[in-house]
C-alpha positions as CSV (number, residue, x, y, z in Angstrom):
1,X,105.1,67.8,105.4
2,X,107.9,69.6,107.3
3,X,110.5,67.7,105.4
4,X,108.9,68.5,102.0
5,X,108.6,72.1,103.0
6,X,112.3,72.3,103.8
7,X,113.2,70.6,100.5
8,X,111.1,73.1,98.6
9,X,112.4,76.0,100.6
10,X,116.0,75.0,99.9
11,X,115.4,74.5,96.2
12,X,113.7,77.9,95.9
13,X,117.0,79.5,96.9
14,X,118.8,78.0,94.0
15,X,118.9,78.7,90.2
16,X,116.4,75.9,89.8
17,X,113.8,78.6,90.5
18,X,114.7,80.8,87.6
19,X,112.5,79.1,84.9
20,X,109.5,79.3,87.3
21,X,110.1,83.0,87.8
22,X,110.3,83.5,84.0
23,X,107.0,81.7,83.4
24,X,105.3,83.8,86.1
25,X,106.4,87.1,84.4
26,X,104.4,86.9,81.2
27,X,101.2,88.4,79.8
28,X,101.3,91.7,81.5
29,X,99.7,94.8,80.1
30,X,100.8,98.4,80.2
31,X,97.9,99.4,82.5
32,X,99.0,96.9,85.2
33,X,100.6,98.2,88.5
34,X,102.7,96.1,90.8
35,X,102.9,96.2,94.6
36,X,106.5,95.3,95.3
37,X,108.0,94.5,98.7
38,X,110.5,92.3,100.5
39,X,108.7,89.6,102.5
40,X,107.3,90.5,105.9
41,X,107.1,94.2,105.0
42,X,103.3,94.6,105.3
43,X,102.1,94.0,101.7
44,X,99.2,91.8,102.9
45,X,97.9,94.6,105.1
46,X,98.4,97.2,102.3
47,X,96.5,95.0,99.7
48,X,93.6,94.4,102.1
49,X,93.2,98.1,102.5
50,X,93.7,98.8,98.8
51,X,91.0,96.2,97.8
52,X,88.5,98.1,99.9
53,X,89.7,101.5,98.7
54,X,89.6,100.6,95.0
55,X,86.5,98.3,94.9
56,X,84.4,99.2,98.0
57,X,84.2,95.5,98.8
58,X,85.1,93.9,102.1
59,X,88.6,92.4,102.1
60,X,89.6,88.9,103.2
61,X,92.4,86.6,102.4
62,X,90.8,84.6,99.7
63,X,89.1,87.6,98.0
64,X,92.3,89.7,98.2
65,X,94.5,87.0,96.8
66,X,92.0,86.4,94.0
67,X,91.4,90.1,93.1
68,X,94.9,91.5,93.8
69,X,96.9,88.3,93.1
70,X,100.5,87.3,93.3
71,X,102.6,87.6,90.2
72,X,102.1,84.4,88.2
73,X,98.4,84.2,89.2
74,X,97.5,87.5,87.6
75,X,95.7,86.2,84.6
76,X,92.4,86.3,86.5
77,X,93.2,89.3,88.6
78,X,90.5,92.0,88.9
79,X,90.6,94.7,86.3
80,X,90.4,97.3,89.0
81,X,92.6,100.1,87.7
82,X,92.1,102.5,84.8
83,X,92.1,101.0,81.3
84,X,91.5,97.6,82.8
85,X,94.7,97.4,84.7
86,X,95.4,94.9,87.5
87,X,97.2,95.4,90.8
88,X,99.7,92.6,91.1
89,X,101.8,91.6,94.2
90,X,105.4,90.7,93.9
91,X,108.3,90.0,96.3
92,X,110.8,89.7,93.5
93,X,113.7,92.1,93.1
94,X,113.0,94.7,90.4
95,X,112.4,93.4,86.9
96,X,112.1,95.3,83.6
97,X,108.4,94.1,83.4
98,X,107.5,96.3,86.3
99,X,106.8,99.5,84.5
100,X,104.7,101.1,87.2
101,X,104.8,100.0,90.9
102,X,104.3,100.8,94.5
103,X,107.3,99.8,96.5
104,X,106.6,99.1,100.2
105,X,109.7,99.4,102.3
106,X,110.0,98.5,106.0
107,X,112.9,99.0,108.4
108,X,115.1,95.9,107.8
109,X,115.6,95.3,111.5
110,X,111.9,94.7,111.9
111,X,111.8,92.7,108.7
112,X,114.6,90.5,110.0
113,X,112.8,89.9,113.3
114,X,109.5,89.1,111.6
115,X,111.0,86.8,109.0
116,X,113.0,85.0,111.7
117,X,109.9,84.4,113.9
118,X,107.9,83.3,110.9
119,X,110.5,80.9,109.5
120,X,111.3,79.6,113.0
121,X,107.7,78.7,113.5
122,X,107.7,76.8,110.2
123,X,110.8,74.9,111.1
124,X,112.9,76.7,108.5
125,X,115.3,78.6,110.9
126,X,117.3,77.7,113.9
127,X,117.2,79.4,117.3
128,X,120.2,81.7,117.1
129,X,119.1,85.1,115.8
130,X,122.7,86.3,115.6
131,X,123.4,83.7,113.0
132,X,120.1,84.4,111.3
133,X,120.7,88.1,111.1
134,X,124.0,87.7,109.3
135,X,122.4,85.3,106.8
136,X,119.6,87.8,106.4
137,X,122.0,90.6,105.5
138,X,123.8,88.3,103.1
139,X,120.6,87.3,101.3
140,X,120.6,83.6,102.4
141,X,117.3,83.3,104.2
142,X,114.8,83.3,101.3
143,X,114.6,83.2,97.5
144,X,114.5,86.9,97.1
145,X,118.1,87.8,98.0
146,X,119.2,90.3,100.6
147,X,116.9,93.1,101.8
148,X,119.8,95.4,100.9
149,X,120.0,94.4,97.2
150,X,116.2,94.2,97.0
151,X,115.7,97.8,98.2
152,X,118.6,99.0,96.2
153,X,117.5,97.6,92.8
154,X,114.0,99.0,93.3
155,X,115.3,102.5,94.2
156,X,117.8,102.4,91.3
157,X,115.0,101.6,88.9
158,X,113.0,104.6,90.2
159,X,116.1,106.9,90.1
160,X,116.9,105.9,86.5
161,X,113.4,106.3,85.2
162,X,113.2,102.7,84.2
163,X,110.0,102.4,86.2
164,X,107.5,104.8,87.7
165,X,107.8,103.8,91.4
166,X,105.9,105.3,94.3
167,X,107.9,104.7,97.5
168,X,105.7,103.9,100.6
169,X,107.3,103.2,104.0
170,X,105.5,100.8,106.3
171,X,106.1,103.0,109.3
172,X,104.5,106.1,107.6
173,X,101.6,103.9,106.4
174,X,101.0,103.0,110.1
175,X,101.3,106.6,111.3
176,X,99.3,108.3,108.6
177,X,97.2,105.5,107.0
178,X,94.6,107.7,105.4
179,X,97.1,110.2,104.0
180,X,99.3,107.4,102.5
181,X,96.3,105.6,101.0
182,X,95.1,108.8,99.5
183,X,98.6,109.3,98.0
184,X,98.5,105.8,96.6
185,X,95.0,106.2,95.1
186,X,96.2,109.4,93.4
187,X,99.3,107.5,92.0
188,X,96.9,104.8,90.6
189,X,94.7,107.4,89.0
190,X,91.6,106.3,90.9
191,X,89.4,109.0,92.5
192,X,88.2,107.7,95.9
193,X,85.9,109.3,98.5
194,X,87.7,110.1,101.7
195,X,85.1,108.2,103.7
196,X,85.9,105.0,101.9
197,X,89.6,105.4,102.7
198,X,88.8,105.9,106.4
199,X,86.6,102.8,106.4
200,X,89.3,100.7,104.8
201,X,91.7,101.7,107.5
202,X,89.2,101.0,110.3
203,X,88.3,97.6,108.8
204,X,91.9,96.4,108.6
205,X,93.4,97.1,112.0
206,X,95.7,94.3,113.3
207,X,92.8,92.9,115.4
208,X,90.5,92.9,112.4
209,X,93.2,91.3,110.3
210,X,93.6,88.5,112.9
211,X,89.8,87.9,112.9
212,X,89.9,87.6,109.1
213,X,92.7,85.1,109.3
214,X,90.8,83.1,111.9
215,X,87.8,83.0,109.6
216,X,90.0,82.1,106.6
217,X,93.2,80.3,107.8
218,X,96.2,80.4,105.5
219,X,98.0,77.3,104.3
220,X,101.4,79.1,104.5
221,X,100.8,80.4,108.0
222,X,103.2,79.6,110.9
223,X,101.4,77.5,113.4
224,X,98.1,78.9,112.2
225,X,99.3,82.5,112.4
226,X,100.3,84.6,109.4
227,X,99.4,88.0,110.8
228,X,101.9,88.9,113.6
229,X,102.1,92.2,115.6
230,X,102.7,94.5,112.6
231,X,104.8,96.7,114.8
232,X,107.0,99.6,113.8
233,X,110.3,99.9,115.7
234,X,109.9,96.7,117.7
235,X,113.5,95.9,117.0
236,X,114.5,98.5,119.6
237,X,113.3,96.2,122.3
238,X,115.3,93.2,121.0
239,X,118.5,94.2,119.2
240,X,121.8,94.3,120.9
241,X,124.4,97.1,120.2
242,X,126.4,94.6,118.2
243,X,123.4,93.6,116.0
244,X,122.7,97.3,115.4
245,X,126.3,97.9,114.3
246,X,126.1,94.8,112.0
247,X,123.1,96.2,110.3
248,X,124.7,99.7,110.0
249,X,127.8,98.1,108.4
250,X,125.9,96.2,105.8
251,X,122.8,98.3,105.1
252,X,123.5,101.8,106.4
253,X,123.6,103.4,102.9
254,X,120.3,102.1,101.5
255,X,118.6,102.6,104.9
256,X,119.5,106.3,104.7
257,X,118.2,106.4,101.2
258,X,114.8,105.2,102.5
259,X,114.8,107.4,105.5
260,X,115.9,104.9,108.1
261,X,118.8,106.3,110.1
262,X,120.7,103.4,111.7
263,X,123.3,105.7,113.3
264,X,120.8,107.9,115.1
265,X,118.8,104.9,116.2
266,X,121.9,103.3,117.5
267,X,123.0,106.4,119.4
268,X,119.5,106.9,120.8
269,X,119.3,103.4,122.2
270,X,122.8,103.0,123.5
271,X,123.9,106.5,124.5
């Protein structure tokens, strides 16, 4: 199985994947909304909470993946939005089909660490994070390109008016979960009682998420663990000054656009 996984993973980063992506992006309707994010940015946690906010039902891996599905599996997704719209998850860079979307961004330094740990546990990455970080910034670690290009194309789509995009930052979602979920519900056009939003947040803490994973293990988990720490700013305990400078060099502009100040963080840590 590890060999087959590596072969599939390698092929997924080539043009051989293009026809599959095309097939997955069919049969949408104007009332659909997408939840876009780069991998390891917190979209599973967000969808768990949104399922409870929008439906009032308890979330779990199987139920969430069924009701708020990945793109390509959306045919049977729950008609949970106004006019029978579906909430569909995607990790793809922006595509013209995404007419309305929530874009969940996370500090790329935390994303890189999370993706590295996840892929390393699956046998898809080596032990040298220095090497991995450069490959991450170049867009060589997964099928979705670089974090830089991913975030840039989504923000350009929003700026140009090609899509109605609500930007949500993972860190703010952690700090002010109720407020951010209320903002998302308003964007989706769904009136939701405040009490339900509070319950959804309480029901999906990291501890509760791990309990849900234990009850419903995921096939794509790394050594039986898909949910990690869900930390915000954990990179500060790990990154070297050189690694911070590398990220600033490659991603500083788009990080500033999203509210992540690489320069200030660098000065604060290494002054």
